[in-house]
C-alpha distance (Angstrom), angle and dihedral (degrees) to the residues before:
residue distance angle dihedral
M1 . . .
A2 3.78 . .
A3 3.79 115.9 .
H4 3.78 123.3 -142.3
P5 3.82 110.5 -92.0
E6 3.79 111.1 -101.8
E7 3.80 93.8 -112.3
F8 3.83 89.3 59.9
A9 3.80 93.9 41.2
A10 3.82 90.3 51.8
R11 3.82 90.2 50.3
Y12 3.80 92.2 50.6
R13 3.81 91.8 48.4
A14 3.79 92.5 48.0
A15 3.81 91.0 50.2
G16 3.81 90.5 53.1
Y17 3.80 94.2 -116.1
W18 3.79 93.2 116.9
I19 3.79 115.7 47.1
D20 3.79 132.8 169.5
E21 3.82 95.7 -100.3
T22 3.82 115.3 118.8
F23 3.78 126.0 -164.7
A24 3.81 88.9 -102.7
D25 3.82 87.8 56.7
F26 3.81 90.2 45.1
V27 3.82 93.3 53.7
A28 3.81 94.4 44.5
D29 3.81 93.6 47.4
R30 3.81 99.5 44.8
T31 3.81 96.3 42.5
T32 3.81 89.0 51.1
R33 3.79 97.4 41.5
F34 3.82 93.8 48.6
A35 3.80 96.6 28.7
D36 3.82 98.1 141.8
R37 3.79 97.8 39.9
T38 3.82 122.3 97.7
A39 3.80 109.0 -98.0
V40 3.81 108.3 171.3
V41 3.81 133.9 18.5
G42 3.80 122.0 -176.3
V43 3.78 143.4 86.2
D44 3.78 129.8 -67.4
A45 3.80 127.8 -126.4
H46 3.82 89.6 -80.8
G47 3.80 93.8 52.5
T48 3.81 93.7 -105.9
P49 3.82 114.7 146.0
V50 3.80 112.4 -112.7
R51 3.80 132.1 -170.3
W52 3.80 115.1 -176.6
T53 3.78 129.7 -172.1
Y54 3.79 117.1 -145.5
A55 3.81 88.9 -99.1
E56 3.80 91.1 52.0
L57 3.79 90.1 46.8
A58 3.81 89.0 54.7
A59 3.81 90.1 52.1
A60 3.82 90.9 48.3
A61 3.81 90.3 49.8
D62 3.80 91.3 51.2
A63 3.81 90.5 48.8
A64 3.82 90.3 50.6
A65 3.80 90.5 50.1
A66 3.81 89.8 50.7
R67 3.80 91.4 51.8
L68 3.79 91.6 50.2
A69 3.79 89.2 50.1
G70 3.80 88.3 50.9
A71 3.81 88.2 55.6
G72 3.80 90.1 57.0
V73 3.80 98.9 -97.2
V74 3.81 116.1 144.1
P75 3.83 133.2 -174.4
G76 3.79 110.9 -69.6
D77 3.81 94.1 29.9
R78 3.78 121.1 124.1
V79 3.80 119.1 -125.4
V80 3.81 123.1 -167.8
L81 3.81 112.1 -137.9
A82 3.82 116.2 -157.4
L83 3.79 100.0 167.5
P84 3.81 131.8 143.2
N85 3.80 123.6 -133.2
V86 3.79 96.8 -64.2
V87 3.78 125.4 130.9
E88 3.80 90.9 -109.6
F89 3.81 87.6 69.8
V90 3.80 91.6 66.6
A91 3.81 91.9 42.3
V92 3.81 93.2 51.2
V93 3.81 93.8 46.5
L94 3.80 92.8 50.1
G95 3.81 90.6 41.4
C96 3.80 89.8 55.4
F97 3.79 90.3 49.7
R98 3.79 92.4 50.4
A99 3.81 92.1 48.7
G100 3.82 97.6 44.4
I101 3.82 91.7 -112.6
L102 3.81 118.1 143.0
P103 3.81 115.6 -127.7
V104 3.81 117.6 -147.2
F105 3.81 105.5 -152.8
A106 3.80 109.6 -136.3
Q107 3.80 124.9 161.2
P108 3.82 128.7 -113.9
G109 3.82 88.1 -122.1
H110 3.80 93.0 60.7
R111 3.79 115.3 106.8
E112 3.78 135.2 -161.3
T113 3.82 96.0 -67.8
E114 3.78 93.7 59.5
L115 3.81 98.2 32.1
S116 3.80 91.9 51.6
Q117 3.79 90.0 54.2
F118 3.81 93.3 47.3
C119 3.80 92.1 49.5
A120 3.80 93.8 46.8
I121 3.81 97.3 45.6
A122 3.81 94.0 43.4
D123 3.82 93.1 40.3
A124 3.81 85.7 -132.0
A125 3.79 120.5 -151.9
A126 3.82 93.6 -160.4
I127 3.77 142.9 4.1
V128 3.82 119.2 -143.3
V129 3.81 119.5 -150.8
S130 3.78 138.4 158.2
G131 3.80 106.9 -120.7
D132 3.78 110.1 -124.2
T133 3.81 97.2 -26.8
D134 3.81 92.6 133.8
G135 3.78 96.2 37.2
H136 3.80 93.0 -94.4
D137 3.80 122.1 107.9
H138 3.79 101.3 -121.2
R139 3.80 92.6 174.2
A140 3.81 89.9 60.9
L141 3.79 87.6 45.0
V142 3.81 90.4 56.6
D143 3.81 88.7 50.3
R144 3.82 88.9 56.7
V145 3.80 90.1 47.3
A146 3.81 89.2 52.5
E147 3.82 90.7 51.6
R148 3.79 91.1 53.1
L149 3.78 92.7 47.7
R150 3.80 93.8 48.9
A151 3.80 88.8 51.4
Q152 3.81 87.4 56.5
G153 3.80 92.2 48.2
V154 3.80 91.9 -108.4
E155 3.78 122.3 135.4
P156 3.83 109.0 -118.4
P157 3.79 118.7 -122.4
A158 3.79 123.6 -112.0
L159 3.79 115.5 -93.5
V160 3.81 116.5 -120.2
D161 3.81 114.2 -175.3
V162 3.80 113.8 -170.2
Q163 3.80 89.4 -163.4
Q164 3.80 86.8 69.2
W165 3.79 92.8 56.2
P166 3.82 118.0 105.1
R167 3.77 116.2 -88.9
P168 3.80 119.5 -111.3
G169 3.79 110.3 -70.1
S170 3.80 94.5 31.5
S171 3.79 121.4 115.1
E172 3.82 111.2 -73.0
P173 2.94 129.3 -102.6
R174 3.80 113.1 10.0
I175 3.80 123.2 162.3
H176 3.80 111.0 -143.7
A177 3.80 114.4 -131.6
D178 3.80 114.1 -153.6
P179 3.83 118.2 -173.0
A180 3.82 89.6 -151.9
H181 3.81 89.9 57.0
P182 3.80 106.8 33.4
D183 3.80 92.1 175.1
L184 3.80 89.5 67.6
G185 3.77 109.0 95.1
T186 3.78 95.7 -5.6
G187 3.79 102.2 68.6
R188 3.78 122.0 -135.5
V189 3.75 127.3 -61.5
G190 3.76 113.5 -110.8
V191 3.80 96.7 3.9
L192 3.78 109.0 -173.2
R193 3.78 117.4 -143.8
R194 3.72 103.5 -99.2
S195 3.79 124.1 -103.1
G196 3.81 123.3 -140.3
C197 3.82 93.8 -101.4
A198 3.75 133.0 -0.4
G199 3.77 105.1 -90.3
S200 3.79 95.2 10.0
T201 3.74 128.8 117.6
S202 3.78 118.1 -92.8
S203 3.79 116.6 -68.1
E204 3.78 97.8 -169.9
G205 3.78 109.4 171.4
L206 3.82 94.1 20.2
F207 3.79 91.4 107.9
A208 3.79 99.7 34.9
P209 3.82 106.3 151.5
G210 3.77 118.6 -119.2
R211 3.81 99.4 36.6
A212 3.78 113.5 113.1
E213 3.80 96.2 -154.3
E214 3.80 94.0 53.6
V215 3.79 125.0 94.4
A216 3.81 113.6 -78.2
F217 3.82 101.5 -180.0
L218 3.80 145.2 -20.6
Q219 3.77 126.3 -112.3
L220 3.79 129.1 -168.6
S221 3.77 126.5 -108.4
G222 3.80 121.2 -141.8
G223 3.79 85.2 -131.4
T224 3.80 130.2 -171.5
T225 3.78 97.8 -118.1
G226 3.77 135.4 53.1
V227 3.81 90.2 -102.9
A228 3.79 116.3 94.6
K229 3.79 118.3 -119.3
L230 3.78 119.6 -154.7
I231 3.78 121.0 -150.4
P232 3.82 117.3 -145.0
R233 3.81 112.4 -146.3
T234 3.78 121.9 -172.8
H235 3.79 127.8 -144.0
A236 3.81 91.1 -115.6
D237 3.80 99.6 48.4
Y238 3.80 97.3 41.5
L239 3.78 96.7 43.9
Y240 3.81 89.0 51.2
S241 3.81 88.1 55.7
V242 3.82 90.1 48.3
R243 3.81 94.4 49.5
A244 3.80 94.2 44.4
S245 3.82 92.7 46.3
A246 3.80 92.1 50.9
E247 3.81 89.9 50.7
I248 3.82 95.0 46.8
C249 3.80 90.3 48.7
G250 3.81 94.2 46.1
L251 3.81 95.9 -125.3
G252 3.81 120.8 176.1
E253 3.78 143.4 162.6
E254 3.80 90.8 -71.9
T255 3.82 93.2 56.1
V256 3.81 113.1 117.2
L257 3.81 111.2 -168.5
L258 3.81 121.5 -161.1
V259 3.83 111.3 -152.6
V260 3.80 109.8 -156.6
L261 3.80 96.6 150.8
P262 3.81 118.9 78.3
A263 3.80 103.8 -71.5
A264 3.81 93.8 -132.5
H265 3.81 93.6 60.3
N266 3.79 113.2 110.3
F267 3.83 88.8 -125.0
A268 3.81 92.0 55.4
M269 3.80 93.2 41.1
S270 3.78 103.7 50.0
S271 3.80 117.7 -3.2
P272 3.00 76.7 106.8
G273 3.80 89.7 -59.6
I274 3.76 129.8 136.1
L275 3.79 95.6 -26.2
G276 3.79 93.4 46.3
V277 3.80 91.2 53.7
L278 3.82 93.2 45.9
H279 3.81 88.2 49.0
V280 3.83 91.1 63.0
G281 3.82 99.1 35.1
G282 3.80 97.9 -104.1
T283 3.81 129.2 139.2
V284 3.81 128.2 -94.3
V285 3.82 117.2 -151.9
L286 3.82 114.6 -165.6
A287 3.81 117.8 -152.1
R288 3.78 114.7 -153.0
D289 3.80 91.5 -149.0
P290 3.81 132.7 18.5
S291 3.81 98.1 -128.9
P292 3.81 117.7 131.5
R293 3.82 89.3 -124.3
T294 3.82 92.4 59.1
A295 3.79 94.0 38.8
F296 3.81 95.2 48.4
R297 3.80 90.9 49.9
L298 3.80 91.8 51.8
V299 3.80 92.6 45.8
A300 3.80 89.8 55.7
E301 3.83 97.0 41.3
E302 3.81 98.1 43.6
R303 3.83 97.6 32.1
V304 3.79 90.7 -123.3
T305 3.81 114.3 -157.4
W306 3.80 101.8 -177.6
T307 3.81 138.3 30.8
S308 3.81 139.8 165.7
L309 3.81 125.0 -137.6
V310 3.78 140.7 174.9
P311 3.83 116.4 -128.1
P312 3.83 96.9 -96.9
L313 3.81 90.3 53.0
A314 3.79 91.4 47.3
Q315 3.79 88.8 54.0
A316 3.81 91.2 47.3
W317 3.82 90.9 51.1
I318 3.80 91.4 50.1
S319 3.80 92.5 48.4
S320 3.80 93.2 46.9
A321 3.81 94.0 45.4
R322 3.79 89.8 54.7
R323 3.80 91.0 55.7
R324 3.79 96.7 47.4
T325 3.80 138.3 22.3
P326 3.83 106.0 -114.2
D327 3.78 120.1 -178.2
L328 3.81 101.2 -114.4
S329 3.80 94.5 149.3
S330 3.82 94.0 121.5
L331 3.82 93.8 55.8
E332 3.79 112.8 108.2
V333 3.81 104.3 166.4
I334 3.79 134.8 20.6
Q335 3.78 113.5 -166.9
V336 3.79 118.6 -156.2
G337 3.80 122.7 -166.6
G338 3.79 144.6 123.0
A339 3.80 91.5 88.8
R340 3.80 138.1 22.0
L341 3.82 111.6 -68.6
S342 3.78 112.5 -144.6
D343 3.79 115.5 -120.0
A344 3.81 90.8 -124.0
V345 3.81 93.5 55.5
A346 3.80 91.8 44.2
A347 3.81 89.1 55.9
E348 3.83 91.2 54.3
I349 3.81 97.8 54.3
G350 3.79 96.7 76.6
P351 3.82 98.7 44.2
V352 3.83 95.6 41.8
L353 3.81 104.0 32.9
G354 3.79 98.4 28.8
A355 3.81 97.2 -131.9
R356 3.78 136.4 109.0
V357 3.80 112.0 -101.6
Q358 3.79 119.4 -133.0
Q359 3.77 118.3 -170.0
V360 3.80 117.8 -144.8
F361 3.79 127.2 -167.9
G362 3.76 117.9 179.6
M363 3.75 148.1 124.9
A364 3.79 137.1 -134.5
E365 3.81 88.5 -116.9
G366 3.79 89.0 68.9
L367 3.81 127.6 -90.2
V368 3.82 115.2 107.5
N369 3.81 125.1 -177.2
Y370 3.82 126.7 -165.8
T371 3.74 134.6 -175.3
R372 3.78 103.2 -129.8
L373 3.78 120.7 -118.5
D374 3.81 90.0 -120.1
D375 3.80 95.5 46.9
P376 3.82 116.5 120.8
D377 3.81 113.2 -93.0
E378 3.80 90.4 -113.5
L379 3.82 91.0 63.9
V380 3.81 94.8 39.5
L381 3.79 93.4 52.9
T382 3.80 99.8 40.5
T383 3.82 107.9 32.5
Q384 3.80 137.0 57.2
G385 3.78 95.1 -131.3
R386 3.77 137.9 -105.8
P387 3.82 129.6 -81.1
I388 3.79 125.1 -75.6
S389 3.78 97.1 -127.2
P390 3.81 136.5 50.8
D391 3.82 84.6 -137.5
D392 3.80 95.1 55.7
E393 3.80 101.5 115.3
I394 3.80 115.2 -149.4
R395 3.79 124.4 -164.1
I396 3.81 122.1 178.3
V397 3.79 112.7 -165.3
D398 3.77 140.2 -179.0
P399 3.83 104.4 -94.7
A400 3.81 91.1 -154.2
D401 3.80 94.1 53.2
P402 3.82 113.9 91.9
D403 3.82 88.3 -153.6
E404 3.83 90.4 52.5
A405 3.79 95.3 -131.2
E406 3.80 114.5 -167.2
V407 3.80 119.3 -108.0
P408 3.81 124.0 -138.4
D409 3.79 119.5 -94.4
G410 3.77 110.7 -83.8
E411 3.80 94.4 33.4
E412 3.80 123.3 105.0
G413 3.77 117.0 -107.2
A414 3.79 144.6 144.4
L415 3.79 114.6 -74.6
Q416 3.80 120.5 -123.7
T417 3.79 124.1 175.9
R418 3.78 145.7 174.2
G419 3.77 130.3 177.9
P420 3.80 149.1 126.3
Y421 3.80 95.7 -55.4
T422 3.83 102.1 29.1
I423 3.79 116.4 100.3
R424 3.80 123.3 -117.3
G425 3.79 95.1 -149.4
Y426 3.79 145.5 0.2
Y427 3.79 124.3 -103.4
A428 3.81 94.1 -96.6
P429 3.80 135.4 154.8
G430 3.80 92.4 -122.0
G431 3.79 95.6 47.8
A432 3.80 116.1 -151.4
D433 3.82 90.6 -12.6
D434 3.80 93.6 55.0
P435 3.85 110.5 116.7
V436 3.80 90.7 -122.6
N437 3.80 89.7 60.3
R438 3.80 95.7 42.1
D439 3.82 88.9 54.9
A440 3.80 96.7 43.4
F441 3.82 100.6 43.3
T442 3.78 133.6 49.5
A443 3.78 122.1 -129.5
D444 3.81 89.7 -101.9
G445 3.80 93.9 51.8
F446 3.81 104.3 -96.9
Y447 3.80 115.9 144.9
R448 3.80 114.1 -128.8
T449 3.80 99.8 -138.5
G450 3.81 97.1 -172.5
D451 3.82 90.7 -131.2
L452 3.79 123.5 127.3
V453 3.81 111.9 -141.0
R454 3.79 145.5 161.1
R455 3.81 121.3 -138.7
L456 3.78 120.5 -142.9
P457 3.82 123.8 -149.2
S458 3.83 87.9 -103.5
G459 3.81 89.8 61.2
H460 3.81 92.5 -109.8
L461 3.80 116.4 138.4
V462 3.78 127.0 -136.4
V463 3.80 112.1 -156.6
T464 3.81 111.2 -140.0
G465 3.82 103.5 172.1
R466 3.77 147.6 -61.5
A467 3.78 130.4 -66.2
K468 3.81 95.3 -167.2
D469 3.81 130.1 81.6
Q470 3.74 91.6 -100.0
I471 3.79 137.4 112.1
N472 3.79 122.3 -140.4
R473 3.79 102.8 -150.0
G474 3.78 108.7 -176.8
G475 3.80 91.9 -35.7
E476 3.82 95.0 -44.6
K477 3.81 113.2 115.0
V478 3.82 112.7 -139.5
A479 3.81 122.7 -173.9
T480 3.80 111.7 -137.7
E481 3.80 91.4 -138.1
E482 3.81 91.3 61.3
I483 3.80 89.8 66.8
E484 3.79 100.1 32.3
G485 3.80 94.6 53.1
P486 3.83 98.4 62.4
L487 3.82 92.1 41.6
L488 3.80 94.3 51.4
A489 3.80 88.6 55.3
R490 3.82 90.5 65.7
P491 3.84 116.7 97.0
D492 3.83 91.9 -139.9
V493 3.83 92.8 57.1
L494 3.79 116.4 79.4
D495 3.79 93.3 179.9
A496 3.79 138.5 -13.5
V497 3.79 130.3 -166.4
V498 3.79 124.6 -172.5
V499 3.80 117.6 -146.2
G500 3.78 134.5 177.3
L501 3.79 114.8 -127.2
P502 3.81 125.5 -164.2
D503 3.78 112.1 -95.8
P504 3.82 124.7 -176.4
Y505 3.81 91.4 -144.6
L506 3.82 106.2 33.3
G507 3.79 98.8 29.4
E508 3.80 87.8 -129.7
R509 3.78 129.4 19.4
I510 3.79 125.0 -156.1
C511 3.79 114.1 -109.5
V512 3.80 122.2 -179.9
V513 3.79 116.7 -156.8
V514 3.81 109.5 -157.7
R515 3.78 132.3 -166.5
P516 3.82 103.2 -159.2
E517 3.76 121.0 -150.9
A518 3.80 114.8 -96.9
G519 3.79 111.6 -76.6
V520 3.84 94.8 20.0
R521 3.78 111.7 125.9
S522 3.77 111.7 -129.0
G523 3.78 129.5 -157.0
P524 3.83 139.7 84.9
D525 3.81 94.1 -34.2
L526 3.80 92.3 56.2
G527 3.80 89.9 44.9
A528 3.79 90.9 54.1
E529 3.80 90.8 47.4
L530 3.81 91.7 50.7
T531 3.81 90.8 49.2
E532 3.81 90.6 53.6
H533 3.80 89.1 48.0
L534 3.81 90.1 55.1
R535 3.79 91.4 46.1
A536 3.81 90.9 50.1
S537 3.81 90.5 49.1
G538 3.81 88.2 66.5
L539 3.80 98.7 -105.6
A540 3.80 116.4 157.1
T541 3.79 112.9 -99.3
Y542 3.81 94.7 -120.4
K543 3.82 89.2 59.7
L544 3.80 95.1 59.1
P545 3.83 113.0 115.0
D546 3.79 121.2 -95.8
Q547 3.79 92.6 -151.5
F548 3.80 143.8 2.6
E549 3.79 127.8 -141.9
F550 3.80 123.0 -169.4
L551 3.82 125.0 -150.0
D552 3.79 131.6 175.8
Q553 3.81 90.6 -147.1
F554 3.78 134.6 18.8
P555 3.81 120.1 -134.2
V556 3.79 114.0 -99.3
T557 3.81 116.3 -115.1
H558 3.77 123.7 -139.6
V559 3.79 89.5 -106.6
G560 3.79 96.4 40.3
K561 3.77 128.8 -101.5
N562 3.79 95.4 -58.8
S563 3.80 89.7 84.6
R564 3.77 101.0 79.1
R565 3.81 91.1 173.8
D566 3.83 90.4 59.5
L567 3.80 89.7 44.2
R568 3.81 90.5 52.9
R569 3.80 90.4 51.0
L570 3.81 92.0 50.5
L571 3.79 93.3 48.0
A572 3.81 93.1 44.5
A573 3.81 91.1 50.9
R574 3.82 91.9 47.2
L575 3.80 94.7 48.3
S576 3.81 92.9 43.1
D577 3.80 90.1 53.1
E578 3.80 90.5 49.8
């Protein structure tokens, strides 16, 4: 990873953005300061209702840290978390922070393709799952991940299954030993002390616990290729974002946050999210599923004041609320982010759901924008907010200009940014010289976000699209190459191009345009077969195509068929017109 140059780091320290507090300090201070207040409400991996005070959350975090230690994990190790919205998620995250272990935030919907990449790139010491909580055998999934890693010459991580942990009230802590998975509870034989990246030179000291400007955890980038990119976030930069977000959003001890999005998403974690609420002594309520029925029940029972949605969920809430009469009287603010919210839907949230809408536009790499709660309605309903920090630098450039000249305010361009909580480089084997970093960052340290935006005189941004080969399906970023690669390996597929098509519910839906080999019969049966092929390849379920189209010939681009980006644009325009 590339660190911030000292001149910038000194500026951020002097401004009070970066302070000496680490996440270990954060957990110890907040769980002590708010010890008797309710911290987390939800269910555990067995479906048992749980209500923890801050003091009980601290005990659960310590128990989780002890179990990770029993699995052979030591401070500085990376641990992949692939947990659903169960209370153990919060305990494991805080336990990692207290022990100086670096979480890698995967999603429970990720499968062996993605998890294998995360484990290999992060050189993970363990992977934490929740058995069959969601009806999928995650222990068998980890076995398949281990097979892939061994085939690459990579030592598989230890399996840690929170469903095997003792239920509340049992003796604490107890490490489950499973003969079928000897790594669980016994650690791994011959564990090498981890390096900074698989294949990189030694990074001894990079993860030393107790230093606020060192890496605290790794998040996942949506990416534009089939290769995972890990985002290194430091204690100092991320906690600044948490503190500033909580202040902008006016959170306090009486805040009750309902988490319906996957808890590991950056939006759900820190905008202001779980960490923002814990920062001020509020209460986090975890929903096991995002359905309006479940969410409306929890809002009424727990007197929820705040929640965060992606546009499809906001539309589902509006539709459901019109059909029934849920008690949403406690709701004060509904945040919507992850994808562009249409102006028409934004205008419906207040009248139908009875809460103030706040638009959020951000990225796990750093920059977060909010509409402010006192902004005029015109800005709240039609823009995606303005940056958190006065030192967030925004540059909007001509995407077709090789010199990346800036465009005037009000004109569409490609968004670049740098600032006190935006990374300067991905966690990559080649460091700053790795191709992934050369493509994603300018020579002067601006991150090329891949978003197309317009900037208003007020500083608010209006998101108009994407410049990268990526589809934003309901807030989930999907790289086109992830789907095209497995399909092009099939002998009955001559060519396949993935395009994002406008969708009133998802924002974009995934369409795969296929040129079958001569003599191959196309149609729904082939589409179903290709979907199963993608599923069997280990692709996450949310990346599976929404539709297939079959063509005998692809349109020819002005630069020939080698420009797949131009080909995608042509096909997307043609299918959208149809």
